[in-house]
N, C-alpha and C positions, 0 to 999 in steps of 0.2 A: 161178160153185163154192158160190155161199152160195142156201143153200137154204134156207126160212122151216120151223116148224113149223105142219103143217098140225094141226088137229084129226077123226080120225075120225069115219065113221060109231059106231063103237062105245063111239070118249069124245062124243059127243056128247046119247047118247044114255044114257048115263049120267049126264051131267050134269039132263039134263030126269026122269030117275029119282030122283034124289038129293036131300037135305028140302034146307033152304036153313042148317044150320049146314057138314051139309056140302057144298057145294056152296062155301062164306064160307072154308070151310078151305083147299080147293087156292086158290082164288084169291088165298092171303093166305101162301102154302106161297113159301119164298125157294125163289130158284134159287139149286142148288149146283153148283158150278163147281171141280171137284178139280185144282190145280196136280201132275203126274204126272210125277216127274221121281226125277235122280242131284239128284250138291251140287250142276248146276249149277239142280237148282230147290231144292235144302235152304237153298246158305251166299249167294244170290244174293237182290241185292234187284230183279230188273222185275216180281215177281206181286206186290210192294209197290207199285213203279210204274203197271201195270195195273192192280193196287186205287183207284189214281188218278184214271185213263181211265174207271173204271165211277163212282165216286163225282161228276168233271165232268159223267159226261149224265148223277146225277140218276137209279139205280140202286142206291147205294152199303145204301138200307133195303128193297130188291128183288131182292138179290142173295148169298149166301153162301159163303167158301171150303168145303172141308172133308177130311178126312184126317185119317187118324194124330198126326202130328203138329200141331204152335201151338208156332210159335216163330222165333226171329228172325235167331238166330246174326249177322249184320252190322250188327245195330243199326239196320237201314236207318230212316232218317226221311222218308218222302212225306211230300207237303201233308195228307195224310187223315189225322191223324194216329193215329184207332182202326179201323186198316185190320185186314181179318181175319189173322193171321195159317195161319190153316188150311191145311196142305199133304201132300201123299203124296210127301214129297224126301226120298229116303234115301243118301247119300252115296259111293260107290263099289259103286253099285249093276251091276248086269247088268240087261238088259230081255228077255236070256232066261233068266234066275232070278226076277226080275219073274214074267214072263206064268204059268211053268210053277210060281210056287207060295204069289205070297203075292199075284196080284188081285181072286182070286174072296171070297177073306176082307175083304182091300182095300174093298171094294166092297158085298160084307151090311155088312161094318160103318156107311160112311160114304155109305151111295146120295150117286152125281151123276148128274145131269143134260147135264153137260159137261166133259169129262172134255181136259184138253189136257196134251201132253206134248212132251219134251225129252228121247229115250235112245240112247244108243248107244256115247254115248263110252266107258264102262265097255268094256264087245263091246271093244272094239275096240284100246284097250290089251294088253286081254286075248287076241290074235287068234283071236276069235269069227268066219267065215264072216260077209262078205255075206247071204249067204244065210243063212245063220241068224238073221240079225237080222229079216230080211224076213219070216221066219218068227214067229221069237216075235211083233213087230208084230202081225199076222195072226189069232196066239192073242191079244195082247189085245183085239184089233178087237170078239174073237167071241165074250170071258167078257164086254166093257164092254155086246155088244149084249145078248145070256143075259139084266143083271142091270137090263139096262132099252132093250127095244128101242127108244126114241123118242132115244137117245145119242146128242149130239153130239161128234162128235171136232173137235181141234183137231191136225194133227201138224206138230211143227217140225222143219223142216232143223236139219240137226247140227254148232251153228256150227264152226268152223275150232281147231283148236289149234299151238303155238308147240309144242312140244315133240314133237319127230321126222316121222316124214310126215301130211302130210292125205292118202297119194293113197285109205285105206281112205274115211276119211268122206265123200272125195271121191263116192268109188266106193258108199259108200252113197244116199247125198242123191240122186245121181242117176238112185237107184231107186224114190225115194219118189212121184216123181207118177203112175208108171203105176201103182203097184203100190196108192196113191190111189184113182185112179180106179177100177177094177177091184171097190176094196170100195164105193167111193160107191153114197146108197141113198139115195129122197126123205126114205123115215123115217128113217135113220141118215147123220148128211148126215158126211162128210171133209171137210178145210178143210185148206191147207201154207200154214205160217208160212215162209218163206224164211228164219231169223236164218245164211244162211251168205255171200248176196250182200251183198259189202259190208262184213263183218262181218272191220277189221280183226285179226288178230292184235293188234294194238299197243294191242288193247280187254281184254286177257288181262292178270288182277297178277301172274300166277304162272306160264302158260304154259295155261293149262285152264280156267281159270275168268276170266268175266269181270269188267270194273274197274266203278265204277259206267258210267264210259260205253257198254262192255257194255253192261249193264240196259238202259240207255234204244233199244239199236237192237231187243233183243233182243223190250220192250216197246211199242214204236213197230209189230213186225213182229207182235204174238201181238193186242194191245190192241183194236184193228181188228174182226180177224175175232171174235174172242169180245165185241164193243161187240155184231155183225150178229145170233148168235144171242141175241146176248140183249136185243135188241128185237125179234126174231123171236122170240122165245120167250115173252114180255110181254106182246108185242097179240094174240096169239089168240085 
């Protein structure tokens, strides 16, 4: 499912017509990565651990996290001391509300080349149906592609919870692979980070949010997919 970005003929023509300064600006612009989600993005350390992976691969000066938030609520201390803390994680927010009311403006304010998201936990807690959550996912993808037709997307399978039943989270996760295949495209690929399989509820610090062990699991599933996107985007 890993599909590298390919310059279109129009893009090549644009580069050919651009002056030296314009070409240099495009070549030096950092790749923009938006961590999008709820509290599992905002008040956790997995995005810091993913940044360590970017830095270890030599991409720290070539990429940036983007989003209206710039915070480190868990006082995460990754190996990279100056890691980028921008994100679009919003504690307690629903995928449905983000899709309907917020994502369009967020992407206008902080454009992105790659979006990685895990959403749906709060929708489940508030009794929203799997169909409604999947519809919100679809709307978000459409918004992302309207903002950037070459948007690359990483969708996480939702981690389990230790409060109540996991049946609806399992039902949502079961729908995501077919949903992603149906929307996948060469210009705007979608890949899935399986953050559910092998994620023990003992990796939750409060029944919902990952502990550091849980953050490590999420980072181990998201990071390699992100690195693949970054490498493909920076080597075209």
